[in-house]
Steps between C-alpha positions, in 0.01 A plus 500: 500500500251366753143526366248722672294310752165661418427539870528128572773316685660269241507180709126539563414492128467145370502474120434212260626531142327254267646383168457171313872450439762669720770505235675830420653348185155521341518879524186714526269435794708206624818703523316795654334286769820335618685833506213661690493224760867550585471880496207494744674249725818708500286795611377303800163372382370149565478361145380165369557412136215270393542301178445165332867467407825662607813528289792316667688823573192648666428182694854485642550870556528572876302800612219622716253427219271207582432271204168318476462247220142406411392194301408551135466148367294419189528371144448840336619853577140600574458214748830592669393865525164412657669259742733783602200727561334237720820457700539877534146536635569235763830660593344845543227347715767379740747791484428866568679770301466875518546521122464232235660628179431277197672522162251273323121459515401335827169470679583743777774747582546856624721619215481369142798582278444401132845564355405426140162672520164341576455132426158575352652749257755242380224239469269726301784604271590141424137395470467727198787306341354165618816443704315467831324185376833326528595651838241409763724629780462853365124454525539379858720798585239739360214331687682507834603861445143612421374341821785651703439856380122465542544427872390746763721646622714474189876466535732783414614451140848630425533649152853516363416819309215732406488309172425180692261683733281612209486141374395372843228763530366396160418156638432602861358856512387438858861529621564853624839666545523372857485144374713563192827677589786522252824334607770559242769241439842557656864443415782375721720808467797331665493232234408722205750765599562839343847420375620783279419429137682661211346521153638228280663564169285425194307291432236614749379197698125453550405234756184296545454255789190283469368146546198531267641639176163528327317695771804713584529622139832358384377481140409870511844585640674306221287671234578838654871418494466422130349845448832641625693315234764769453555561872762346726269315739470142618243312708591261783228250589508334844243230579448125475206507257544320166685744271467310170205699366671827587831397350308430181333841515831678557654306212213585263538869588876493453592580861595158639859617540375784725285285732670293771298227674657432840244254637403477866746629759513494878645849535367775272707780653792479254254542215341807658845649551590443134171639369456853367123469536235239581209418268181307582206567262272276706130447431423439869708517816350568846828653622808374319781441748766504228400856409539607863836324524620681188387837636668429835827439318470822303394344169240705305193297404269481200177316581122545464199632687392138542782453750419606856869559571492800266288689753819593682645644178450835327486470123803666346674526838582144610449358153186467290153356561334393175124498446494204260723195565469396133598837349837419345551855369443655842736254667763558234468874558553459874798273441644747251493772767715276719785538251564842655758437772416825681135396514590164648730650763231745608234230517731269692541761773123545534455121517747476790303769683207252513692255718347604839151459351590151378663380823391186678487699824241734347299202376514321837405814688191538279407135548534523878267800501245288314544214748449748781176624346375143458566417866357830624181459300449148632553620856202731453277200426424333837526126488652496153787267423770506234416348160 
């Protein structure tokens, strides 16, 4: 589907997408930025991908996307980050863009897109645990971000969910709705297709896909599984985090034979297809993409209100949204309800009905509307220039 043009002729809109590392294998913001660059170029926009480093596949990939590598030399990560910022400032002085869309804190941009939430929020959280003392780059990120959002006019800040939006407003109450739109994550529906799924024979298969087992609540999921000791249910764990602690926990609870650690995988789709439901009792997730992928493939989800992705769900309809990510009893109760095959079939159908809402086309259309508003507002300011 060709994205809506927002009243602008695509070739006339020149866009810079800024990321430190253009490497989709890193996932998250890096994967999103590279995918977005190609999607915008395929739609006819003039797109430049600006980064310090490019993955070999991205560097060699022929397309209409321009690739601009900027220097980021230095002995430490903080020095390399600041060198990148200096180079970006010089580059933007020489090149004009209608929209500069940055995925990390920079000194100037039109659209700021903090995929993992605000840098200042992450810094403050770690400062309480004295972790920030050992990570000066996080301090630098927070400082640059504060200065960026204090600018006048401030950039548009894209919130991945209302959950993230409330966190941003906590630190920057000066940002009104016009400067703080919500742009929900999207799923490639062609890739995560709606292949017919049939309920598996017992045991019921619960799936968790995560890279940070502690924050995503794997321990809580294992304890909840142990609560269902007499039930035919297993837990499949996909992710390349260190599983040793969690193997030990499962062993101590007597459920090690019911927990399968797969490790990291390139293609998660076979695991979604084999799952009866998805579980992610996360303590914090701006908008978990794995939850949206599960929903798009018709897999009911159990997660928490601290996950922005759950805003697309209705509790008890598409799965369950828990109030407390550490409440083992509540999670076990939700998992127990998934033993009912009729319940799972009904929920699966409602999950598949969400697919249009989760589509990349819908996401891109919303983003282009925001770009259009940015350009239109600037045009009303005589003499103003981008960035």
